[in-house]
N, CA and C atoms as a LAMMPS dump frame, in Angstrom:
ITEM: TIMESTEP
0
ITEM: NUMBER OF ATOMS
333
ITEM: BOX BOUNDS ff ff ff
-5.0000000000000000e+02 5.0000000000000000e+02
-5.0000000000000000e+02 5.0000000000000000e+02
-5.0000000000000000e+02 5.0000000000000000e+02
ITEM: ATOMS id mol type element x y z
1 1 1 N 22.11 331.601 -458.909
2 1 2 C 22.263 330.88 -460.164
3 1 3 C 21.888 329.404 -460.009
4 2 1 N 21.437 328.827 -461.088
5 2 2 C 21.095 327.404 -461.056
6 2 3 C 22.326 326.525 -461.092
7 3 1 N 23.359 326.965 -461.797
8 3 2 C 24.601 326.192 -461.938
9 3 3 C 25.78 327.098 -461.598
10 4 1 N 26.719 326.536 -460.835
11 4 2 C 27.924 327.265 -460.472
12 4 3 C 29.122 326.369 -460.774
13 5 1 N 30.098 326.903 -461.486
14 5 2 C 31.346 326.193 -461.749
15 5 3 C 32.446 326.929 -460.999
16 6 1 N 33.149 326.194 -460.153
17 6 2 C 34.178 326.796 -459.311
18 6 3 C 35.504 326.077 -459.492
19 7 1 N 36.566 326.846 -459.407
20 7 2 C 37.891 326.254 -459.446
21 7 3 C 38.273 325.864 -458.029
22 8 1 N 38.68 324.616 -457.869
23 8 2 C 39.076 324.095 -456.564
24 8 3 C 40.452 323.461 -456.693
25 9 1 N 41.094 323.233 -455.559
26 9 2 C 42.351 322.493 -455.582
27 9 3 C 42.054 321.11 -456.141
28 10 1 N 42.964 320.575 -456.917
29 10 2 C 42.779 319.239 -457.471
30 10 3 C 42.408 318.295 -456.337
31 11 1 N 41.405 317.486 -456.573
32 11 2 C 40.876 316.604 -455.531
33 11 3 C 41.946 315.712 -454.92
34 12 1 N 42.963 315.371 -455.694
35 12 2 C 43.997 314.468 -455.202
36 12 3 C 45.147 315.192 -454.524
37 13 1 N 45.3 316.473 -454.823
38 13 2 C 46.397 317.245 -454.249
39 13 3 C 46.043 317.866 -452.905
40 14 1 N 44.753 318.059 -452.656
41 14 2 C 44.345 318.744 -451.443
42 14 3 C 44.484 320.249 -451.6
43 15 1 N 44.2 320.953 -450.541
44 15 2 C 44.212 322.425 -450.589
45 15 3 C 45.627 322.955 -450.722
46 16 1 N 45.76 324.014 -451.502
47 16 2 C 47.009 324.748 -451.637
48 16 3 C 46.728 326.179 -451.224
49 17 1 N 47.746 326.952 -450.932
50 17 2 C 47.499 328.351 -450.559
51 17 3 C 46.649 329.057 -451.617
52 18 1 N 45.599 329.695 -451.172
53 18 2 C 44.728 330.433 -452.074
54 18 3 C 43.659 329.595 -452.752
55 19 1 N 43.655 328.28 -452.537
56 19 2 C 42.646 327.417 -453.156
57 19 3 C 41.949 326.59 -452.08
58 20 1 N 40.702 326.29 -452.33
59 20 2 C 39.896 325.491 -451.408
60 20 3 C 39.833 324.068 -451.948
61 21 1 N 39.888 323.083 -451.065
62 21 2 C 39.815 321.692 -451.495
63 21 3 C 38.391 321.348 -451.921
64 22 1 N 38.257 320.29 -452.696
65 22 2 C 36.938 319.842 -453.143
66 22 3 C 36.031 319.478 -451.959
67 23 1 N 36.506 318.733 -450.959
68 23 2 C 35.631 318.448 -449.823
69 23 3 C 35.163 319.713 -449.092
70 24 1 N 36.049 320.698 -448.953
71 24 2 C 35.649 321.951 -448.301
72 24 3 C 34.611 322.696 -449.131
73 25 1 N 34.81 322.747 -450.437
74 25 2 C 33.861 323.437 -451.306
75 25 3 C 32.533 322.693 -451.366
76 26 1 N 32.591 321.365 -451.32
77 26 2 C 31.363 320.569 -451.3
78 26 3 C 30.544 320.902 -450.054
79 27 1 N 31.21 320.968 -448.906
80 27 2 C 30.509 321.296 -447.658
81 27 3 C 29.895 322.693 -447.723
82 28 1 N 30.646 323.654 -448.238
83 28 2 C 30.133 325.018 -448.365
84 28 3 C 28.957 325.074 -449.335
85 29 1 N 29.08 324.387 -450.462
86 29 2 C 27.996 324.429 -451.454
87 29 3 C 26.72 323.794 -450.906
88 30 1 N 26.865 322.715 -450.144
89 30 2 C 25.679 322.085 -449.532
90 30 3 C 24.978 323.066 -448.582
91 31 1 N 25.775 323.81 -447.83
92 31 2 C 25.171 324.757 -446.889
93 31 3 C 24.453 325.896 -447.615
94 32 1 N 24.778 326.084 -448.885
95 32 2 C 24.136 327.128 -449.705
96 32 3 C 23.059 326.556 -450.622
97 33 1 N 22.781 325.25 -450.496
98 33 2 C 21.709 324.637 -451.28
99 33 3 C 22.121 324.11 -452.643
100 34 1 N 23.397 323.756 -452.818
101 34 2 C 23.886 323.229 -454.093
102 34 3 C 24.42 321.815 -453.918
103 35 1 N 24.372 321.029 -455
104 35 2 C 24.911 319.67 -455.008
105 35 3 C 26.016 319.556 -456.042
106 36 1 N 27.082 318.875 -455.68
107 36 2 C 28.17 318.592 -456.606
108 36 3 C 27.666 317.597 -457.641
109 37 1 N 27.836 317.916 -458.936
110 37 2 C 27.368 317.001 -459.978
111 37 3 C 28.48 316.551 -460.926
112 38 1 N 29.601 317.278 -460.961
113 38 2 C 30.664 316.893 -461.894
114 38 3 C 31.981 317.54 -461.462
115 39 1 N 33.065 316.802 -461.689
116 39 2 C 34.402 317.354 -461.459
117 39 3 C 35.304 316.932 -462.604
118 40 1 N 36.276 317.768 -462.875
119 40 2 C 37.356 317.409 -463.789
120 40 3 C 38.547 318.299 -463.421
121 41 1 N 39.601 317.644 -462.972
122 41 2 C 40.818 318.328 -462.53
123 41 3 C 40.491 319.398 -461.495
124 42 1 N 40.621 320.677 -461.859
125 42 2 C 40.414 321.763 -460.897
126 42 3 C 39.021 322.378 -460.957
127 43 1 N 38.144 321.847 -461.791
128 43 2 C 36.808 322.426 -461.924
129 43 3 C 35.765 321.548 -461.25
130 44 1 N 34.876 322.185 -460.524
131 44 2 C 33.768 321.481 -459.873
132 44 3 C 32.47 322.174 -460.272
133 45 1 N 31.49 321.374 -460.673
134 45 2 C 30.202 321.901 -461.108
135 45 3 C 29.165 321.582 -460.031
136 46 1 N 28.473 322.624 -459.585
137 46 2 C 27.444 322.493 -458.56
138 46 3 C 26.118 322.966 -459.148
139 47 1 N 25.045 322.234 -458.852
140 47 2 C 23.711 322.583 -459.338
141 47 3 C 22.818 322.798 -458.125
142 48 1 N 21.974 323.825 -458.209
143 48 2 C 21.065 324.143 -457.11
144 48 3 C 20.172 322.939 -456.819
145 49 1 N 19.926 322.665 -455.543
146 49 2 C 19.193 321.474 -455.113
147 49 3 C 17.81 321.368 -455.745
148 50 1 N 17.102 322.483 -455.902
149 50 2 C 15.762 322.394 -456.489
150 50 3 C 15.827 322.001 -457.959
151 51 1 N 16.897 322.338 -458.642
152 51 2 C 17.071 321.941 -460.045
153 51 3 C 17.363 320.444 -460.122
154 52 1 N 18.192 319.94 -459.207
155 52 2 C 18.477 318.51 -459.143
156 52 3 C 17.179 317.746 -458.895
157 53 1 N 16.366 318.223 -457.952
158 53 2 C 15.091 317.579 -457.631
159 53 3 C 14.137 317.623 -458.82
160 54 1 N 14.038 318.763 -459.479
161 54 2 C 13.141 318.9 -460.64
162 54 3 C 13.556 317.952 -461.759
163 55 1 N 14.851 317.806 -461.984
164 55 2 C 15.335 316.887 -463.015
165 55 3 C 14.94 315.454 -462.675
166 56 1 N 15.085 315.075 -461.413
167 56 2 C 14.711 313.723 -460.986
168 56 3 C 13.211 313.489 -461.17
169 57 1 N 12.403 314.472 -460.826
170 57 2 C 10.952 314.338 -460.969
171 57 3 C 10.525 314.21 -462.425
172 58 1 N 11.327 314.702 -463.339
173 58 2 C 11.013 314.637 -464.767
174 58 3 C 11.703 313.459 -465.455
175 59 1 N 12.225 312.533 -464.66
176 59 2 C 12.841 311.333 -465.214
177 59 3 C 14.263 311.517 -465.711
178 60 1 N 14.926 312.587 -465.303
179 60 2 C 16.306 312.838 -465.705
180 60 3 C 17.185 313.016 -464.47
181 61 1 N 17.275 311.996 -463.636
182 61 2 C 18.041 312.164 -462.391
183 61 3 C 19.526 312.352 -462.648
184 62 1 N 20.133 313.196 -461.852
185 62 2 C 21.59 313.339 -461.851
186 62 3 C 22.087 312.324 -460.83
187 63 1 N 22.378 311.117 -461.316
188 63 2 C 22.605 309.962 -460.44
189 63 3 C 23.645 310.185 -459.351
190 64 1 N 24.669 310.928 -459.626
191 64 2 C 25.758 311.096 -458.658
192 64 3 C 25.773 312.474 -458.021
193 65 1 N 24.661 313.167 -458.083
194 65 2 C 24.588 314.5 -457.472
195 65 3 C 24.83 314.383 -455.975
196 66 1 N 25.777 315.152 -455.481
197 66 2 C 26.068 315.169 -454.056
198 66 3 C 26.935 314.029 -453.559
199 67 1 N 27.399 313.159 -454.449
200 67 2 C 28.184 311.99 -454.054
201 67 3 C 29.679 312.321 -454.129
202 68 1 N 30.184 312.964 -453.098
203 68 2 C 31.577 313.404 -453.069
204 68 3 C 32.54 312.226 -453.228
205 69 1 N 32.281 311.123 -452.555
206 69 2 C 33.174 309.963 -452.634
207 69 3 C 33.303 309.466 -454.073
208 70 1 N 32.2 309.429 -454.797
209 70 2 C 32.232 309.011 -456.193
210 70 3 C 33.126 309.932 -457.018
211 71 1 N 32.954 311.234 -456.857
212 71 2 C 33.735 312.19 -457.639
213 71 3 C 35.223 312.12 -457.287
214 72 1 N 35.543 311.887 -456.033
215 72 2 C 36.947 311.734 -455.639
216 72 3 C 37.545 310.466 -456.253
217 73 1 N 36.776 309.358 -456.26
218 73 2 C 37.258 308.116 -456.874
219 73 3 C 37.479 308.305 -458.376
220 74 1 N 36.56 309.005 -459.038
221 74 2 C 36.692 309.222 -460.476
222 74 3 C 37.94 310.058 -460.78
223 75 1 N 38.204 311.074 -459.97
224 75 2 C 39.402 311.885 -460.189
225 75 3 C 40.665 311.058 -459.967
226 76 1 N 40.638 310.131 -459.007
227 76 2 C 41.791 309.258 -458.776
228 76 3 C 42.028 308.376 -460.007
229 77 1 N 40.963 307.841 -460.577
230 77 2 C 41.078 307.022 -461.785
231 77 3 C 41.598 307.858 -462.941
232 78 1 N 41.057 309.048 -463.114
233 78 2 C 41.487 309.932 -464.195
234 78 3 C 42.981 310.26 -464.048
235 79 1 N 43.412 310.562 -462.846
236 79 2 C 44.814 310.893 -462.599
237 79 3 C 45.72 309.705 -462.898
238 80 1 N 45.299 308.524 -462.483
239 80 2 C 46.083 307.313 -462.738
240 80 3 C 46.232 307.077 -464.243
241 81 1 N 45.149 307.204 -464.965
242 81 2 C 45.206 307.001 -466.411
243 81 3 C 46.074 308.046 -467.09
244 82 1 N 45.949 309.283 -466.662
245 82 2 C 46.728 310.351 -467.285
246 82 3 C 48.221 310.149 -467.089
247 83 1 N 48.608 309.51 -466.013
248 83 2 C 50.022 309.295 -465.756
249 83 3 C 50.575 308.098 -466.534
250 84 1 N 49.714 307.302 -467.155
251 84 2 C 50.16 306.066 -467.799
252 84 3 C 50.088 306.065 -469.318
253 85 1 N 49.426 307.031 -469.93
254 85 2 C 49.205 306.939 -471.377
255 85 3 C 49.815 308.114 -472.135
256 86 1 N 50 307.909 -473.41
257 86 2 C 50.469 308.967 -474.302
258 86 3 C 49.353 309.99 -474.485
259 87 1 N 49.677 311.262 -474.626
260 87 2 C 48.645 312.299 -474.764
261 87 3 C 47.659 312.061 -475.9
262 88 1 N 48.097 311.52 -477.042
263 88 2 C 47.186 311.356 -478.174
264 88 3 C 46.157 310.252 -477.976
265 89 1 N 46.372 309.334 -477.031
266 89 2 C 45.39 308.278 -476.79
267 89 3 C 44.645 308.494 -475.474
268 90 1 N 44.967 309.558 -474.786
269 90 2 C 44.403 309.807 -473.462
270 90 3 C 42.879 309.829 -473.464
271 91 1 N 42.284 310.578 -474.362
272 91 2 C 40.832 310.713 -474.391
273 91 3 C 40.159 309.351 -474.554
274 92 1 N 40.634 308.557 -475.492
275 92 2 C 40.044 307.248 -475.743
276 92 3 C 40.169 306.351 -474.52
277 93 1 N 41.35 306.303 -473.919
278 93 2 C 41.574 305.453 -472.76
279 93 3 C 40.696 305.847 -471.582
280 94 1 N 40.528 307.136 -471.35
281 94 2 C 39.685 307.573 -470.243
282 94 3 C 38.243 307.156 -470.487
283 95 1 N 37.765 307.319 -471.711
284 95 2 C 36.396 306.905 -472.013
285 95 3 C 36.207 305.414 -471.805
286 96 1 N 37.165 304.611 -472.24
287 96 2 C 37.08 303.154 -472.071
288 96 3 C 37.115 302.784 -470.585
289 97 1 N 38.049 303.34 -469.85
290 97 2 C 38.167 303.031 -468.427
291 97 3 C 36.947 303.523 -467.666
292 98 1 N 36.429 304.688 -468.05
293 98 2 C 35.271 305.22 -467.365
294 98 3 C 34.069 304.312 -467.556
295 99 1 N 33.924 303.73 -468.74
296 99 2 C 32.837 302.773 -468.981
297 99 3 C 32.957 301.581 -468.038
298 100 1 N 34.17 301.094 -467.84
299 100 2 C 34.376 299.983 -466.899
300 100 3 C 34.062 300.425 -465.471
301 101 1 N 34.479 301.623 -465.102
302 101 2 C 34.217 302.128 -463.749
303 101 3 C 32.71 302.262 -463.511
304 102 1 N 31.987 302.808 -464.488
305 102 2 C 30.532 302.954 -464.359
306 102 3 C 29.882 301.584 -464.189
307 103 1 N 30.343 300.578 -464.942
308 103 2 C 29.784 299.238 -464.819
309 103 3 C 30.019 298.68 -463.425
310 104 1 N 31.227 298.865 -462.914
311 104 2 C 31.531 298.393 -461.558
312 104 3 C 30.691 299.156 -460.526
313 105 1 N 30.544 300.462 -460.705
314 105 2 C 29.779 301.26 -459.762
315 105 3 C 28.317 300.852 -459.747
316 106 1 N 27.773 300.507 -460.912
317 106 2 C 26.378 300.095 -460.985
318 106 3 C 26.173 298.77 -460.255
319 107 1 N 27.147 297.87 -460.39
320 107 2 C 27.049 296.562 -459.746
321 107 3 C 27.324 296.642 -458.255
322 108 1 N 28.206 297.539 -457.855
323 108 2 C 28.595 297.68 -456.454
324 108 3 C 28.634 299.161 -456.096
325 109 1 N 27.566 299.689 -455.457
326 109 2 C 27.518 301.106 -455.148
327 109 3 C 28.68 301.595 -454.278
328 110 1 N 29.357 300.693 -453.594
329 110 2 C 30.473 301.093 -452.74
330 110 3 C 31.809 301.027 -453.468
331 111 1 N 31.798 300.658 -454.759
332 111 2 C 33.053 300.542 -455.517
333 111 3 C 33.693 301.884 -455.716
């Protein structure tokens, strides 16, 4: 398949019985020719490497494909925000904070 969505242990919780951690699944997916492109809570989206390359060649790069550290940082930010806000404003706050995070990441790739 070109895209695989897998359930993994929450990136911040680590592995639990019966679940594989995000870093472990990332390593396995790389060995099978896939790149991590998106995470949210327990879901991780992997895209086949040739699809990632084809997208880049056509001017549509998946900027954070394969960047495990970035995805772990984003999940940490998401978790922090979720613990601080009311459920009805959660979506808005995450979008606002994510915009700030993207700006910082663009200015400092190690952020």
